[in-house]
KEGUSE-9734 format. One line per 10 residues: number of its first residue (from 1); their letters; for each residue x, y, z of N, C-alpha, C. Coordinates in pm, 1 decimal. Atoms other than C-alpha are relative to their C-alpha. Layout:
<atoms>
NUM = A = X,Y,Z,X,Y,Z,X,Y,Z; ...
</atoms>
This chain:
<atoms>
1 = PATPISPVAG = 109.3,-51.6,81.6,1944.0,-3589.4,-593.8,4.5,152.9,-8.1; 2.0,-144.5,20.5,1896.7,-3239.5,-729.9,-116.7,63.6,74.9; 106.3,-77.4,-64.6,1683.5,-2967.6,-570.9,-123.4,1.8,-89.6; 121.4,-6.6,82.5,1317.6,-2958.1,-684.7,-3.9,125.0,-87.4; 20.0,-113.1,90.2,1229.1,-2733.4,-975.7,-143.2,47.0,17.7; 133.2,-54.1,-25.2,935.1,-2505.7,-894.6,-79.8,13.6,-128.4; 83.0,-16.6,118.8,640.1,-2455.8,-1130.9,49.5,114.7,-88.9; -40.8,-101.4,96.7,715.5,-2256.2,-1445.4,-87.2,124.2,16.4; 71.4,-125.4,-24.3,619.1,-1889.3,-1412.8,-126.4,13.0,-84.8; 116.1,-13.9,87.1,380.8,-1901.1,-1711.2,-118.7,-85.0,41.0
11 = SFRAIQKDMT = 110.6,85.8,-41.8,177.3,-2177.4,-1551.0,-63.1,47.3,130.8; 49.9,-48.6,-128.4,130.3,-1993.0,-1219.1,-91.2,118.2,-26.2; 98.0,-103.4,34.7,-186.0,-1783.8,-1241.0,-110.1,6.3,105.2; 119.0,-16.0,-84.2,-480.3,-1646.2,-1046.8,-119.2,-48.2,-82.1; 115.5,51.6,73.3,-793.4,-1837.8,-1146.2,-130.7,56.0,54.9; 118.8,-64.2,-56.4,-1037.1,-1654.9,-917.5,44.7,98.4,106.6; -25.8,-95.6,-107.0,-1038.5,-1349.5,-693.5,-128.3,73.2,31.5; 112.7,-82.4,-40.4,-1291.9,-1153.0,-496.2,51.2,101.1,102.4; -41.4,-105.0,-92.9,-1286.8,-895.5,-216.0,98.9,-48.6,105.4; -81.8,46.4,-111.8,-1116.3,-1115.4,42.7,75.3,-130.9,-26.7
21 = SITVAWSAGN = -71.2,125.0,26.8,-968.7,-1417.9,-135.5,55.9,-3.2,-142.0; -63.4,23.4,129.6,-746.6,-1525.3,-423.8,23.7,-149.9,-11.9; -32.3,139.2,27.5,-728.7,-1872.4,-577.0,103.0,-3.8,-111.8; -106.9,12.1,98.7,-410.1,-1958.9,-763.5,15.3,-146.3,-40.8; -22.4,135.2,51.0,-318.3,-2261.8,-974.8,131.5,-1.3,-76.0; -128.1,14.4,67.5,-2.2,-2397.5,-1135.5,11.4,-139.9,-58.7; -32.0,131.8,54.3,135.8,-2685.5,-1338.8,101.7,-66.1,91.5; -89.5,74.8,-88.4,333.7,-2957.2,-1164.7,145.5,39.5,-19.0; -143.9,-21.3,3.6,694.7,-2890.6,-1077.1,69.2,-134.6,-15.0; -79.1,121.7,11.6,974.5,-3145.0,-1106.9,69.7,-22.9,133.2
31 = FNGGTAGQYL = -56.9,25.6,-131.9,1072.0,-3304.1,-776.0,136.9,-68.3,-6.4; -135.0,53.0,20.3,1395.1,-3448.4,-922.6,31.0,-121.1,87.5; -23.8,123.9,-72.9,1356.7,-3786.0,-756.2,-26.5,6.3,148.3; 29.3,-12.0,-142.4,1267.8,-3649.1,-413.8,-134.4,-62.3,33.3; 127.0,57.9,-43.3,989.6,-3809.6,-214.6,-83.4,104.7,71.3; 94.6,-88.1,-70.0,683.7,-3645.0,-58.7,-2.0,139.3,-61.5; 3.8,-128.0,68.1,662.3,-3370.4,-320.5,-121.8,81.1,40.3; 106.5,-90.7,-42.0,458.5,-3075.0,-199.8,28.5,139.4,-53.5; -14.5,-139.9,39.9,401.5,-2709.2,-278.9,-27.5,89.2,119.6; 18.2,-100.4,-103.4,432.5,-2414.1,-45.9,-45.5,128.3,-66.9
41 = VCYRPKPYTA = 53.8,-125.1,54.0,219.3,-2106.3,-123.3,10.0,106.0,109.3; -15.8,-110.9,-93.2,310.1,-1777.7,46.7,-48.1,128.1,-66.9; 50.9,-125.3,54.5,182.5,-1423.3,5.6,33.9,115.0,94.1; -19.9,-121.2,-80.2,232.5,-1067.0,123.2,-65.1,117.6,-70.9; 64.2,-116.2,60.5,46.5,-740.4,69.4,102.1,108.1,-35.4; -81.0,-115.9,34.9,190.7,-430.6,-93.6,-20.0,104.5,108.8; -141.0,6.6,37.7,409.6,-260.8,27.1,63.1,-128.4,53.0; -55.0,131.7,-29.0,620.8,-574.9,34.7,109.4,6.5,105.3; -97.2,-11.6,-108.4,788.4,-526.8,372.4,13.3,-130.6,77.5; -4.5,128.1,-71.7,704.4,-869.1,519.3,72.1,-104.5,-85.1
51 = LFQDSCLPTT = -60.4,112.2,70.7,888.2,-1187.2,428.1,-109.0,-97.0,-42.9; 96.7,100.3,43.4,703.0,-1455.8,231.2,-28.5,-100.1,111.8; 15.3,104.5,-99.6,761.6,-1701.2,512.5,-89.6,42.3,116.1; 89.5,-47.0,-106.3,551.0,-1482.6,746.8,-145.3,-35.1,-27.3; 139.0,29.1,36.4,229.5,-1567.5,558.0,-3.7,-111.3,-103.6; 3.9,115.0,89.8,217.7,-1916.9,411.4,-116.9,-90.0,35.5; 103.0,100.1,-21.4,-55.2,-2172.4,366.5,66.6,-131.7,37.5; -57.2,133.2,-20.6,-5.7,-2530.8,484.2,39.4,-59.2,-135.6; -43.2,58.2,126.7,182.1,-2728.8,219.6,-110.1,-88.0,-58.7; 101.8,76.3,70.9,-27.2,-2905.7,-42.3,64.6,-87.0,-106.4
61 = TGLSATITNL = -44.6,82.0,112.4,18.0,-3185.5,-292.2,-81.8,33.0,-124.2; 85.2,-39.3,111.6,-251.0,-3028.8,-513.2,65.3,105.2,-86.7; -51.3,-98.2,95.2,-206.8,-2784.4,-798.9,-77.4,131.0,5.0; 67.7,-128.6,-19.7,-416.3,-2498.4,-659.9,-13.3,25.2,149.7; 17.4,-37.1,-140.4,-470.9,-2310.3,-335.6,-80.4,128.8,6.8; 77.5,-121.4,-22.6,-704.4,-2043.7,-198.5,51.2,70.8,124.9; -45.4,-85.1,-110.0,-576.7,-1760.6,19.8,-120.7,81.5,43.7; 119.6,-67.9,-50.4,-849.9,-1613.2,241.4,36.7,107.6,101.8; -13.8,-105.8,-101.8,-901.8,-1328.1,488.8,92.6,112.3,-45.9; -81.1,-107.7,56.2,-737.7,-1072.9,258.3,-75.6,132.1,7.5
71 = TSMTQYEVAV = 59.0,-133.6,1.4,-803.2,-699.5,238.3,-42.2,35.1,-142.1; 46.9,-35.0,134.3,-1012.9,-573.4,-53.7,83.6,112.5,-59.6; -70.3,-102.0,77.6,-855.4,-355.8,-323.4,146.4,14.0,41.7; -140.0,1.8,-42.2,-504.0,-457.0,-217.3,77.7,-92.1,-93.6; -84.6,83.9,83.2,-223.0,-587.8,-433.1,81.0,-94.0,88.8; -77.1,101.8,-71.2,-59.1,-910.0,-314.9,103.3,-60.8,-93.2; -98.3,80.9,69.0,258.2,-1078.1,-421.6,-20.5,-141.8,51.3; 27.9,138.7,-36.4,183.2,-1451.3,-425.2,110.7,-85.9,-61.1; -110.3,83.0,46.3,450.4,-1718.1,-457.0,-27.1,-146.4,29.6; 8.3,145.0,-21.1,465.8,-2096.3,-493.1,138.0,-58.9,-25.1
81 = RAQSSTGQGA = -123.3,72.7,27.7,760.4,-2332.1,-471.1,-20.3,-147.6,30.5; 2.5,143.7,-21.4,810.3,-2704.7,-492.5,98.5,-33.7,111.8; -92.7,47.2,-101.5,966.1,-2887.3,-201.2,-18.5,-150.0,19.0; 2.3,145.1,-18.2,1054.7,-3248.5,-132.8,111.2,-39.0,95.0; -106.9,49.6,-87.7,1297.7,-3465.4,58.6,137.7,46.5,-44.4; -130.0,-46.8,49.4,1577.4,-3323.0,-159.7,21.9,149.1,23.7; -14.6,-142.4,-26.2,1512.6,-2960.4,-62.6,-116.8,80.4,-51.4; 103.7,-93.3,46.0,1317.0,-2657.0,-180.4,44.3,68.2,-128.2; -27.8,-75.4,121.4,1293.6,-2495.8,-522.3,-12.1,148.9,27.2; 14.4,-145.7,-10.3,1296.1,-2122.6,-585.6,-147.9,37.8,-9.5
91 = FTTLYVTTVG = 137.1,-49.1,11.6,974.8,-1922.1,-550.3,-28.6,45.5,-142.5; 55.2,-56.8,122.4,771.5,-1849.8,-864.3,-107.6,97.3,46.4; 90.4,-101.7,-55.1,575.3,-1525.9,-810.0,-93.2,58.3,-105.2; 90.2,-80.7,81.3,282.5,-1328.1,-947.0,-63.4,104.6,89.4; 61.9,-109.6,-72.4,96.6,-1011.8,-846.8,-148.5,0.5,-32.2; 144.7,4.9,15.9,-279.2,-1011.5,-789.8,-60.8,104.2,92.5; 70.6,-98.9,-81.2,-511.2,-736.1,-666.9,-140.8,-49.5,28.8; 137.0,37.1,-36.3,-825.4,-822.7,-474.6,-94.8,108.1,-50.6; 97.3,-94.0,53.5,-1141.9,-656.3,-598.3,-67.9,75.7,112.5; 74.6,-79.4,-96.5,-1350.7,-391.1,-425.1,-147.0,-3.5,-33.0
101 = RFHWAG = 143.8,-8.4,20.9,-1718.4,-335.4,-389.9,-29.1,124.8,-82.9; 35.4,-113.4,85.6,-1866.9,-112.2,-659.8,-127.9,65.0,51.8; 119.1,-76.0,-40.5,-2113.0,159.6,-563.8,-47.2,78.8,-121.9; 56.2,-66.5,115.9,-2337.9,284.9,-838.3,-72.8,126.9,44.8; 71.2,-125.7,-30.1,-2452.3,647.0,-830.6,-140.5,-12.5,-56.7; 132.5,17.2,53.4,-2817.5,661.8,-868.1,-93.5,96.4,53.8
</atoms>
């Protein structure tokens, strides 16, 4: 069997973000006949000195995930890849910045 094909880049997007969390979603990948198809979501803050594998969520069979305990006003590189009994697909990535608290002069 062939290696899984990860979600298409255009389908991988941030659907919600706040000061300390980012929720991402994607369309299904192709597991190429492999069993137990799952997705691995990893992330790292800018500057991108850490490896993706240092900060990953538990694998999921769903099509979305929420990353928590992030730092506000920080850019993150977030990646998802499909994996199954036949192996792992390549990472599909996007860049998302958490929001900060606004202070109004008054």
